[in-house]
C-alpha positions in Angstrom: -0.1 0.1 -0.2 3.4 2.5 0.7 4.6 1.7 -2.2 1.4 2.7 -4.3 1.0 5.6 -2.4 4.5 6.9 -3.1 3.8 5.5 -7.0 0.4 8.0 -7.1 2.2 10.7 -5.8 4.9 11.1 -7.3 2.7 10.6 -11.1 0.7 13.6 -9.7 4.4 15.3 -9.0 5.5 15.1 -12.4 1.9 15.6 -13.9 2.2 19.2 -12.9 6.1 19.6 -13.0 5.1 18.9 -16.6 1.8 21.1 -16.8 3.7 23.9 -15.2 6.3 23.4 -17.8 3.7 24.4 -20.5 2.5 27.9 -21.7 -0.5 28.4 -20.1 -2.7 30.8 -21.3 -6.7 31.6 -20.6 -9.8 33.8 -21.4 -13.1 34.4 -22.5 -14.9 34.0 -25.3 -18.0 34.5 -27.2 -20.0 34.8 -30.7 -23.0 33.4 -33.0 -24.7 30.0 -33.1 -26.0 29.0 -36.9 -27.6 25.9 -35.4 -30.4 23.8 -37.2 -31.4 20.1 -36.4 -30.4 17.3 -38.8 -31.2 13.7 -39.1 -33.4 11.3 -41.4 -36.4 12.7 -38.9 -35.7 16.0 -39.4 -37.7 17.8 -42.1 -38.3 21.2 -43.1 -36.0 22.4 -40.9 -34.7 25.8 -41.1 -31.1 27.1 -39.1 -31.9 29.0 -36.4 -29.2 32.0 -34.7 -28.6 31.5 -31.8 -25.2 32.0 -29.5 -22.5 30.8 -27.1 -20.1 32.3 -24.3 -17.6 31.2 -21.7 -14.6 30.6 -20.9 -11.0 28.5 -21.6 -7.7 27.1 -21.3 -5.1 26.6 -24.4 -2.4 24.4 -22.9 0.9 24.8 -25.7 3.1 22.5 -25.5 5.1 23.6 -28.1 5.3 25.8 -31.1 2.8 23.5 -32.8 0.4 21.3 -30.4 -1.9 22.9 -28.2 -5.1 21.3 -26.2 -7.8 23.5 -25.5 -10.9 22.5 -22.8 -13.5 24.8 -22.6 -17.2 25.3 -20.9 -19.9 27.4 -23.1 -23.2 28.0 -22.6 -25.0 27.5 -25.8 -27.6 28.6 -27.0 -29.2 25.9 -30.1 -32.4 24.6 -32.0 -33.5 24.9 -35.3 -37.2 26.7 -37.2 -39.6 24.4 -38.9 -41.9 26.0 -41.6 -43.7 23.8 -43.4 -47.6 21.9 -44.9 -48.7 18.7 -44.5 -52.0 17.0 -45.5 -53.6 15.3 -43.1 -56.7 13.9 -43.6 -57.5 16.1 -47.0 -57.0 19.5 -45.1 -53.8 21.3 -45.1 -51.9 22.2 -42.0 -49.2 24.5 -41.8 -46.5 24.8 -38.8 -44.2 27.6 -37.9 -42.4 26.3 -35.0 -39.0 27.0 -33.4 -37.2 24.5 -31.2 -34.8 26.6 -28.7 -32.6 24.1 -27.2 -29.6 25.5 -24.7 -26.8 23.6 -23.5 -23.5 23.7 -21.4 -21.1 22.5 -23.9 -17.4 21.1 -22.7 -15.2 20.9 -26.3 -11.7 19.4 -25.9 -9.8 20.9 -28.5 -6.6 19.4 -30.0 -4.8 22.2 -31.9 -1.7 22.0 -34.9 -0.5 25.5 -35.5 0.1 25.5 -39.1 1.8 29.5 -38.4 2.1 31.8 -35.2 -1.0 33.0 -36.1 -2.9 30.3 -37.5 -4.3 27.1 -36.3 -6.4 24.2 -37.3 -8.5 22.9 -34.1 -10.5 18.7 -33.6 -11.8 17.2 -31.1 -14.8 15.7 -28.7 -17.7 17.7 -27.0 -20.1 16.9 -24.3 -23.5 19.1 -23.8 -25.9 19.0 -20.8 -28.9 20.1 -21.5 -30.0 23.2 -19.3 -33.4 23.7 -21.6 -35.7 22.9 -24.1 -38.7 24.6 -25.2 -40.9 25.3 -28.4 -43.3 27.9 -29.5 -44.8 29.0 -32.5 -48.1 28.6 -34.6 -50.5 25.7 -36.7 -52.4 27.1 -38.9 -55.6 24.9 -40.0 -58.4 25.7 -41.9 -57.4 29.5 -41.6 -57.4 29.6 -37.9 -54.2 30.2 -36.4 -53.4 28.0 -32.9 -50.5 29.3 -30.7 -48.2 26.5 -29.1 -45.9 26.4 -26.5 -44.2 23.4 -24.6 -41.6 22.5 -22.6 -39.8 19.4 -24.6 -37.1 18.8 -21.3 -38.8 15.6 -20.3 -38.2 14.4 -23.9 -35.0 15.3 -24.4 -31.6 13.4 -23.7 -30.0 15.0 -21.1 -26.7 14.9 -22.2 -25.1 15.5 -26.4 -21.6 14.3 -27.6 -20.1 14.4 -30.8 -17.3 15.8 -32.8 -15.7 19.8 -33.2 -13.5 20.7 -35.8 -12.8 24.3 -37.0 -10.0 26.7 -37.6 -8.6 30.7 -35.3 -6.8 32.9 -36.7 -4.9 35.2 -33.8 -3.7 38.7 -33.3 -0.9 39.7 -31.2 -3.1 41.7 -29.6 -4.5 38.3 -27.9 -7.1 38.6 -30.0 -8.9 35.6 -31.3 -11.6 34.7 -34.3 -12.6 31.4 -34.7 -14.8 29.0 -36.9 -15.7 25.6 -35.5 -18.6 23.4 -36.7 -20.2 21.0 -34.0 -21.8 17.9 -35.3 -23.9 15.9 -32.6 -23.4 12.1 -32.9 -25.9 11.5 -30.5 -30.3 12.0 -30.9 -31.7 15.0 -29.8 -34.7 13.6 -28.6 -34.6 10.0 -26.2 -37.1 7.1 -26.0 -40.0 7.7 -23.9 -43.0 5.6 -22.6 -47.0 7.5 -22.5 -49.3 6.3 -20.3 -53.1 5.7 -21.7 -55.2 4.8 -18.8 -53.6 0.6 -18.2 -51.5 0.7 -21.8 -47.9 1.8 -22.0 -47.0 3.2 -25.7 -43.1 3.0 -26.0 -41.8 5.7 -27.9 -39.0 6.1 -29.9 -37.0 9.2 -30.4 -36.7 10.5 -33.7 -32.9 10.4 -35.3 -32.5 13.8 -34.9 -29.0 15.7 -33.8 -27.6 19.0 -33.5 -25.6 20.8 -35.8 -23.9 24.2 -35.1 -21.7 26.3 -36.6 -19.8 28.6 -35.0 -18.1 31.9 -34.8 -16.0 33.1 -32.1 -14.1 35.7 -30.6 -11.7 35.7 -27.4 -8.9 37.0 -25.7 -5.9 35.6 -24.2 -4.8 36.3 -21.1 
């Protein structure tokens, strides 16, 4: 037990020493989301403009390679506009799904030049809220709808991101990234109708977000 403890202490000391030798910079970042929901069951969806804001730390190992963990509040979702014929009646929908996450990406960065880097890596998102609002028009009548979809949405979203950033000499940078969700937005549910339980499989829909950011490195 003593040997194991000494070994663990040695590893912690080595890791702390190694990290101290790296160049670590941190700061805030924020920007615009151009969000959508993709997938086999994502019909008539249109892009929704949202935002993201948070902080990052860039751990640079040498002139070329770095790792950048982040924590971001990200407002995502999609708009849906379309008309369908239901039992001979045209039904027009105009709705907006707003899905907000706390996203934690970890990007591996490669500096092609001192001022320009490309990046890629995974992210995990923690659901904060999910709401749908809009109108449904049928036979000339408009009906407003508003629903809380959090209980029908996956609490965890994960995927991969890839992008690039341009760094200025004064510490500011501009970045662009595409995040592709790999997990379904919704989750499987069981609906109860009296004594009958009906299992409802989640639609095949996933997050897809373009992010344009500005930030500052201290």
